Backbone as CSV, one residue per row, in Angstrom:
resi,resn,N_x,N_y,N_z,CA_x,CA_y,CA_z,C_x,C_y,C_z
1,UNK,0.888,-1.223,0.081,0.101,0.048,0.241,0.959,0.917,-0.065
2,UNK,0.397,2.059,-1.553,1.053,3.133,-0.965,1.334,4.708,0.409
3,UNK,2.285,5.002,0.529,2.436,5.731,1.536,2.208,7.571,1.105
4,UNK,1.256,7.132,1.766,1.314,9.453,1.180,1.442,10.203,2.369
5,UNK,2.521,11.324,2.545,2.037,12.631,3.161,1.040,13.621,2.647
6,UNK,1.219,14.823,3.447,-0.048,15.160,2.972,0.468,16.426,2.582
7,UNK,1.819,16.401,1.454,2.644,17.036,0.543,2.372,16.212,-0.828
8,UNK,2.165,15.060,-0.140,2.290,13.880,-1.367,1.159,14.701,-2.477
9,UNK,-0.244,14.324,-1.744,-1.880,13.614,-1.934,-2.297,15.102,-1.909
10,UNK,-1.481,16.573,-1.514,-1.967,18.024,-2.354,-1.277,17.611,-3.785
11,UNK,-1.024,17.183,-4.401,-0.062,16.796,-5.533,-1.337,16.377,-5.777
12,UNK,-2.081,14.871,-6.002,-3.007,14.383,-6.492,-4.523,15.735,-5.973
13,UNK,-4.486,16.291,-6.879,-5.886,17.115,-6.636,-6.419,17.642,-8.477
14,UNK,-6.692,16.522,-8.272,-7.267,16.149,-9.739,-6.557,16.870,-10.843
15,UNK,-5.410,18.330,-11.045,-5.453,19.282,-12.142,-4.248,18.058,-12.486
16,UNK,-4.651,18.874,-14.510,-3.385,18.950,-14.262,-3.361,17.363,-15.157
17,UNK,-4.196,16.450,-14.855,-3.965,15.513,-16.110,-3.804,14.140,-14.077
18,UNK,-3.361,14.540,-12.426,-3.052,14.253,-12.100,-4.164,13.518,-11.466
19,UNK,-4.101,12.825,-10.289,-5.951,12.273,-9.836,-6.260,12.532,-8.862
20,UNK,-7.104,11.938,-8.521,-8.188,12.698,-7.600,-7.953,11.856,-6.858
21,UNK,-6.959,12.025,-5.895,-7.125,11.863,-4.718,-7.719,12.698,-3.624
22,UNK,-8.297,12.014,-1.766,-8.659,12.222,-0.681,-8.544,11.592,0.673
23,UNK,-8.110,12.082,1.166,-8.610,10.995,2.303,-9.180,10.812,3.553
24,UNK,-8.968,10.005,3.994,-10.268,9.516,4.977,-9.882,8.647,6.428
25,UNK,-9.427,9.198,7.653,-8.768,8.896,8.594,-7.937,7.999,7.941
26,UNK,-7.435,8.264,8.058,-5.056,7.561,7.289,-5.664,6.416,5.775
27,UNK,-6.864,6.689,5.558,-6.807,6.190,3.798,-6.955,7.065,3.307
28,UNK,-6.498,6.774,2.274,-6.564,8.007,0.524,-7.432,6.521,-0.673
29,UNK,-7.948,8.234,-0.620,-9.180,6.996,-2.316,-8.845,8.102,-2.971
30,UNK,-9.346,7.087,-3.975,-9.401,7.261,-5.924,-10.179,7.373,-6.039
31,UNK,-10.700,8.903,-6.043,-12.021,9.616,-6.964,-11.718,10.000,-8.399
32,UNK,-10.911,9.905,-8.783,-10.385,9.695,-10.476,-11.677,10.348,-11.593
33,UNK,-12.644,8.458,-10.680,-13.105,8.201,-11.906,-14.636,8.700,-11.805
34,UNK,-14.720,9.437,-11.209,-16.007,9.880,-10.203,-16.860,10.959,-10.886
35,UNK,-17.376,11.300,-11.387,-17.904,12.290,-12.448,-18.352,13.153,-11.383
36,UNK,-19.170,13.209,-10.384,-18.709,14.677,-9.578,-17.839,15.292,-8.312
37,UNK,-16.554,14.691,-8.726,-15.799,14.788,-9.030,-14.296,15.336,-10.368
38,UNK,-14.774,15.567,-10.544,-13.909,15.821,-12.118,-13.026,17.571,-11.769
39,UNK,-12.274,17.112,-12.467,-11.535,18.273,-12.558,-10.855,18.590,-10.976
40,UNK,-11.583,17.586,-10.409,-10.892,17.353,-8.413,-11.391,18.337,-7.270
41,UNK,-12.575,18.947,-8.093,-14.027,19.570,-7.663,-14.972,19.181,-7.603
42,UNK,-15.757,18.616,-6.402,-16.834,18.155,-5.706,-17.651,19.696,-5.449
43,UNK,-18.598,19.402,-5.760,-20.575,20.906,-6.090,-19.166,22.189,-5.807
44,UNK,-18.395,22.606,-6.237,-18.049,23.339,-6.587,-17.190,24.395,-5.576
45,UNK,-17.196,23.365,-4.427,-16.706,24.212,-2.842,-15.633,22.703,-2.484
46,UNK,-15.835,21.777,-2.775,-14.270,20.987,-2.234,-13.535,20.375,-3.412
47,UNK,-12.166,19.912,-2.380,-11.263,19.598,-3.166,-10.655,18.996,-3.254
48,UNK,-10.054,18.521,-4.109,-9.253,16.657,-3.788,-7.608,17.079,-3.180
49,UNK,-7.037,16.405,-2.509,-5.837,16.902,-2.526,-5.774,16.848,-1.033
50,UNK,-6.157,16.880,-0.317,-7.878,16.691,0.950,-7.243,15.803,2.282
51,UNK,-7.389,16.019,3.617,-7.672,15.021,3.982,-9.354,15.469,4.216
52,UNK,-10.029,15.030,4.478,-11.633,15.321,5.619,-11.826,14.036,5.972
53,UNK,-11.026,13.833,7.422,-11.311,12.868,8.588,-12.453,13.924,8.911
54,UNK,-11.766,15.760,9.274,-12.542,16.113,9.921,-13.274,16.882,9.253
55,UNK,-13.722,17.150,8.422,-14.628,17.948,7.266,-15.852,16.919,7.030
56,UNK,-15.885,15.467,6.156,-17.138,15.007,6.201,-17.602,14.803,7.268
57,UNK,-18.259,15.063,8.268,-19.437,15.264,8.587,-19.771,16.864,7.999
58,UNK,-19.660,17.490,7.400,-19.755,18.497,6.860,-21.510,17.976,5.503
59,UNK,-20.604,17.118,4.465,-21.925,16.146,3.755,-22.250,15.384,4.200
60,UNK,-23.642,15.767,3.195,-25.134,15.795,3.499,-25.187,13.740,2.968
61,UNK,-24.144,13.396,2.952,-24.080,11.769,3.056,-22.938,10.999,4.295
62,UNK,-23.187,10.106,4.332,-22.235,9.276,5.365,-20.301,9.127,4.930
63,UNK,-19.920,8.683,5.176,-18.731,8.299,4.858,-18.657,6.894,4.563
64,UNK,-19.665,5.837,4.526,-19.939,4.628,4.088,-19.907,5.136,2.347
65,UNK,-20.476,5.773,2.006,-19.891,6.345,0.306,-19.271,6.047,-0.356
66,UNK,-17.064,6.401,0.694,-16.399,6.002,0.472,-16.357,5.267,-0.712
67,UNK,-16.751,3.271,0.535,-16.427,2.609,0.277,-16.648,1.812,-0.932
68,UNK,-17.434,2.850,-2.370,-17.670,2.404,-2.958,-16.099,2.468,-4.141
69,UNK,-15.324,4.059,-4.015,-14.055,3.734,-4.246,-12.714,2.945,-3.438
70,UNK,-11.234,3.164,-4.802,-10.268,2.156,-4.357,-9.582,2.830,-2.965
71,UNK,-9.105,1.991,-2.151,-8.045,2.847,-2.033,-6.644,2.491,-2.026
72,UNK,-6.047,3.970,-2.438,-5.085,3.814,-3.312,-3.037,3.405,-2.423
73,UNK,-3.972,4.000,-0.636,-3.131,3.972,0.069,-3.377,5.104,1.039
74,UNK,-1.926,5.378,2.704,-2.520,5.286,3.739,-1.713,7.003,3.358
75,UNK,-2.891,7.729,4.193,-1.918,8.805,4.414,-1.100,8.744,6.093
76,UNK,0.437,9.377,6.114,1.127,8.999,7.095,1.565,10.778,7.188
77,UNK,1.913,10.938,8.185,3.095,11.786,8.997,4.053,12.512,8.655
78,UNK,5.341,13.059,8.843,6.326,13.127,8.470,7.316,12.323,9.753
79,UNK,6.510,11.901,10.802,7.629,11.301,11.784,7.545,10.248,11.213
80,UNK,5.956,9.503,10.373,5.887,8.728,10.415,6.881,7.644,9.135
81,UNK,6.764,9.016,8.329,8.853,8.643,7.303,10.106,9.468,7.345
82,UNK,10.436,9.295,8.664,11.349,8.738,9.394,11.797,7.288,9.538
83,UNK,11.040,6.533,9.582,11.068,4.915,9.941,11.343,4.475,9.148
């Protein structure tokens, strides 16, 4: 499983051919094939390349919706990369 730092995740913003990824509770999901996340934006206000662990509660759907998308890695802290 690939390990993503926050910086690497930010590069997966769905722009200029980059994949469209987001993180939630330590998992990194690939939403590149979702028409709702075209060009790295959802509902014109949510951006790809971000950790939504603290912000998904604002969505009208639950986290279970993410189970439809492949997990492509885990989000790690800078301290984890030193190991």
